[in-house]
DRENMARMAR-407753 format. One record per residue (C-alpha): residue in one letter; x, y, z. Coordinates in steps of 0.05 Angstrom, whole numbers, plus 5000, padded with zeros to 4 digits. Layout:
! DRENMARMAR-407753
AXYZ/...
//
This chain:
! DRENMARMAR-407753
M566648544598/N569248814530/F563848944472/K565448354431/L564647904492/K558248194515/T554848214442/L557247444441/A553647334506/L547747634482/A547247214417/I548346584466/L542746804509/G537647124467/A536047794446/T531447894510/A536847684560/V541848254589/V548548194618/A549848454687/Q555548954698/A562648794714/G563648674788/S556248514807/N557847754810/L550647614778/G548547254718/P544247444658/Y538247854680/A531647394673/P526047824636/V520247894678/T514447614635/D507047574644/A507346824655/R512146944717/L507947484745/E502247064741/N506046514772/P511546804813/E517446344833/A517646224905/K525046414909/N523447094881/W519147754905/L517047964834/M512048534859/Y509649004913/R506148394950/G509047824924/N503347564879/Y497947944832/S492347734886/G495848204940/W497547574994/G503747895024/Y505947145025/S512046745010/P511345945006/L518345955029/A518845505094/K526645415105/I525845945158/N520745645201/T517645675277/A522745195299/N529245575279/V527046335266/K530346485336/K537546345295/L535546925248/T541947395236/L543547975198/A546447765134/W547648495104/S545549185105/S545849825075/A544250555086/T540650915032/G543151565050/V536151855062/T531452045119/E523951995124/G519151475117/H521850855077/Q516050405056/A517750014997/P519149254992/P525748994971/I523548644897/V528248104879/N529047774811/N534347174810/G538747534857/Y537848244834/M534948724888/Y531649314876/V529149834932/T526350534931/T526251134980/P523451694993/N523652214935/A523651624888/Q530551414894/V531950694865/I537950294893/A539849604858/F543649114899/N546948414889/A541148124938/K546447574966/T551948014983/G549148774991/K553749044936/E551049634902/I550049564828/W547150194814/R542850754841/Y537951304805/K535951914829/K531252324801/E531953104808/I525353344841/P523854124833/A526954494901/D519954884908/L515354304905/L510454224962/M510653504984/L505053235027/H508652525027/N515152454999/T515151725007/N515451174951/R512750454956/G517250134908/V517849824838/A514649464782/L518648974741/Y517048794671/G521048514610/N528148824624/K525549444658/V525049714725/Y519150234732/V518550744786/A513551334791/T515751944828/V513052544875/D512852964819/S508252544780/H512852204731/L513151514712/I520251294690/A522650634660/L530250444678/D534149914647/A534449324698/V541849194699/T544549924685/G539550364717/K539450804654/V533451144630/V529650854576/W523551364578/D520351924628/K513252124621/E509752634660/V503252294691/G499552844727/D499753644736/V504853754785/K502554514789/A496454214812/L500053794868/S498653134835/Y504452644859/I505051924856/T506951464919/L504950774900/A509550204869/P507050134795/L503149544774/A505949114710/A500048694673/K499248504597/G504948974569/K502249654608/I504349934670/L498850224713/V499550774764/G494651264803/S495351894830/S495252254899/G492952944911/G485552874946/E487553404996/T488953864940/G483253744899/V486953294848/R481152894810/G484152144821/F485051664767/V488451054745/A492851124683/A495850544642/F502150674598/D506150174544/A511149874583/D515749924518/T514350604496/G511050934556/K505651174508/E498851244550/A494250744536/W488050984575/R486351404631/T480051274681/F478251784729/M475251594798/T470252144804/A464452004758/A462852574713/P455452734688/G452452294640/T456151754659/P454151184714/G454651494778/G454652164752/D449052394788/T452652254855/W456752884854/P452553564844/G454254064793/D461654014773/T464653874841/H467253154811/K472853584780/Q476653684844/G473053124882/G479052754900/A478051974904/S486051874900/V489051184881/W495051194917/I495950434938/T498249884883/G491749464858/T491248744858/Y489748344787/D486047764772/A489547584705/K484546994693/N478747504680/N483648114662/I481248534717/A484748984758/Y482149204832/W483849924859/G481950274923/T479951004923/G481351544973/N476552005012/P472352544972/A474653234966/P474253755007/W472153405071/P465953745089/T460153445056/E455754065047/G458054264979/R457953544952/K451553244972/G451252574946/D454851854947/N460652224911/L462151534868/Y467551264863/S470551514928/T471951104990/S470750464942/V473549904905/V473849964831/A474549404782/L478049554717/N479649214652/V486249234639/D485549284561/N481249924562/G480150204630/D473050064628/I469650014701/K466449314705/G464449384778/H465249684840/H463749664921/Q463350374963/Y465150205027/H462350825057/H458351405019/N459252145021/D465752065070/A466552635124/W471852225162/D478252255115/W477551445113/D480951315049/E479550605031/V485750634984/S488749895004/A486249454941/P482548834970/V486548154974/L484247674925/V482146994958/N478246484939/T475246185007/E469146105044/V464846605082/K459146315124/G459545775088/R459246045023/K464245964973/V466746604943/N471646904901/G473447354955/A475948094955/I477648215024/H479348875057/A480249145120/G477049855119/R479850505144/N472650575174/G473749995220/Y470449425181/L473148755151/W469248755087/M468448065052/L466548204979/D465447694922/R468047814859/Q464347534792/Q467847434728/S463747984697/G467348434744/K461048594786/I462448614859/D457648294908/F457148514979/V457847865029/N459648055105/A462248605145/I465048595211/P467949095256/Y474748945279/V475949595320/H471350055350/N466450435307/D460850905333/V459851225264/F455750605235/T448850505258/S447349945220/I449649545150/D445149375102/S445548595095/K444248525024/T447749184996/G452949275051/R451050075058/P452150285120/S447550835157/Y450851445202/S450351785264/A448552445255/E452452625319/R458852295292/T458752615221/P463453205220/G460953855174/M459954595178/G458154935244/K459854365287/A465554005325/V465153265321/N468052635353/F468852025321/C471951285321/P476251035292/S480651605280/L481851975218/W488151515209/G482750965213/G482350205243/K488750105191/D491750585146/W495650405085/P499449875111/P497849225083/E493948635110/A497047865088/W493447165075/N496246515089/P493645945052/K496745445096/T493845715157/K487446055124/L487546615167/F487147375146/Y491947825181/I490748565200/P495349075233/A490249515266/N489950085315/N484550055366/N482050555421/L483751205375/C478751685357/S479152345327/E475853105340/L475053525281/P473154195295/K467854635256/A469154615188/D471255265141/E468555505075/I473655355026/T474255494950/Y478655094908/K485055384886/K490155024844/G495954804881/D493554964950/L490754505000/Y483154344989/I480654055054/G476254535096/Y479554455160/P485954835190/I491354355180/D492954435258/G486154205272/V487653565231/L493853325256/G491753525325/S484953155315/L487252455356/R483152325418/Y482951705463/K476651295467/D473051465532/G477252055541/K483351645576/K489351295552/P488250585540/A492649995562/T493149745483/I492750135425/G496449685363/E493149015354/L495748505305/Q489248065286/A488847435254/W481947275227/D477646705204/L473646925150/N468746365143/T466846415216/G467947175219/K471547075289/L477947285313/A483146655315/W488447095355/V489947785372/H497648105397/K496448715435/F501149335440/D501649825486/R503050375427/P500750425360/I503050005299/W504150225229/S506149525203/P505949215134/L505248435141/L509147895111/T507047165128/T510446555102/G510345785086/G513845735150/N507745945190/L511246615206/I509147325205/F514147895203/T512648605218/G515749265250/G511449915252/T512550055334/N516550655358/D521250215395/K524349995322/I523549255336/F522448765280/R518448225297/A517047435281/F510547155303/D507846395299/A502146545249/K497946065280/T498146305357/G501547025353/K507246805399/V512847325388/L518746775367/W524247295347/E525848065353/Y531348505322/N532649175348/M533649575283/P537150275264/S530450605262/G522850475257/V520349995210/T513950225165/A516349875104/V513649275066/P518248655082/S519448135032/S522647425025/F527047104970/E531646494963/I539546464928/D543345884929/G538145434970/E538145945028/Q531946365045/Y532847095065/I527847565102/A528648285078/V525948995095/Q527649745102/A528450115163/G527050875166/W521551165207/G517151815182/I511752115148/D504751845173/A507551425224/Q511051995255/R505152445248/M501151975285/Q506551905339/S506552655348/G498852635358/I499352085410/D505052505444/A500753105445/L495452765489/D500452415531/A504553125542/Q510952775523/V516152715462/T517852015431/M524052065396/V524651515334/P531251545299/Q530551685223/G535251485162/G533950935117/T537550215118/V536049625077/M536549015124/V537248285099/F536847735145/K538646995146/L539246325189/G545946295226/K549745665220/
//
């Protein structure tokens, strides 16, 4: 398109519209507004989990239990990158955006698979990367936002991929890094920082969507003189961890974002006695100014590396016959937490149920939800300890899902896996070094089977009735799963996560497997769904690696075997066959 024609098109469409590049066969880019994010169209997938509430639900129903067996590959495209691909394909009226490890962003025509542009940030060659993954982009206005493993937040033009602004978020020399998909809300782009295992103090920070100017920053370890500051001795909060590395959920009506936080640092508790707020918690933040409005700590003074970084799923439902504005979280500690969020931001405990075996908690206070611990199952200095679930948790970062039609809450769980941590070491903080307190081989080799023998099943796709607190159904696997979930209006659940590379569709009401597809690599990415020209698509990235492979290596060590799962990222998009 020549300059005069492009100028004329912009004048006709309005100043906020952007024209697609020649050859993309796409119409004008539709700016992503607050109104659209608060009420996303069923045909699009505009954010990490499809909506602000984190449901992982698409209302689209043209692909359903009756016809899903006819699902076939529409198109695929190799990313050219190995390691773990975890980001969902984000779709806005035919424009698709995916990210890969090392924060590469690729824009596609979502219908045809034609590549529109590709952005690749140069990462420092000497950067120590504990996780080089990326979990996706945020869309706002005419921009695409991506956070990077060298702790930058970058705004790209949604049509051309050109850099609009680039801001440094954290101290990369201290090994602060970002893997989450940003959260866009009310003219701000919100991100959090990984780095708890290197003593980085966790935070959530907000940046102006237009200029990149920092609006506020709220730390997740409470300082002396602030609420919760007395839960950290001395100045231990300064290297206290409590990372934020999974995208938050957002209550737009009350302007409150909910973020999960990671474990405190270092792992041994002797030098940081106290609850260590706000680690292993959900924290409610005012999006305008970052003020902490409420919190709930899932377990205090964590010693098990049970990050609780998955933001709670916001569901208005009933629990034990009581209507709640629910904040529902399947904890890494193996409990399903049902909380009630108040308009003020205060978070009340309602119920907690073990969804996998936990031998650490001896009881949970029925009013506050505070657990009590078995001293024999609490790691520390001078003692080796066994505990269940393992340090990978009953569920790690892969997100749960809620289906408003079935009224079931779905969890990708791993059961019968435990850990044995050796005696903790004395440790002193040094900027840029690991700050764990255990030898790294002792951590990665900590997996143990419950009861000391290989179980018949490990992975479990679970469906829960939140009101009764009972399992509606469970599908068990003979291997672990690392499986983000998508559920749909067609009463389906789509997920991968197993080392056999199979991507599956389940009946959301019964758990029956209805469709399987052998992928080029294992699937640990978040699936999404969208519609173009009246046709529904299911999209996901294949690409095994990172923590899924680390867990698999731990299983292999127990079984004295080697499981080979091919790597290499591929965007896979499916539709119904004719």
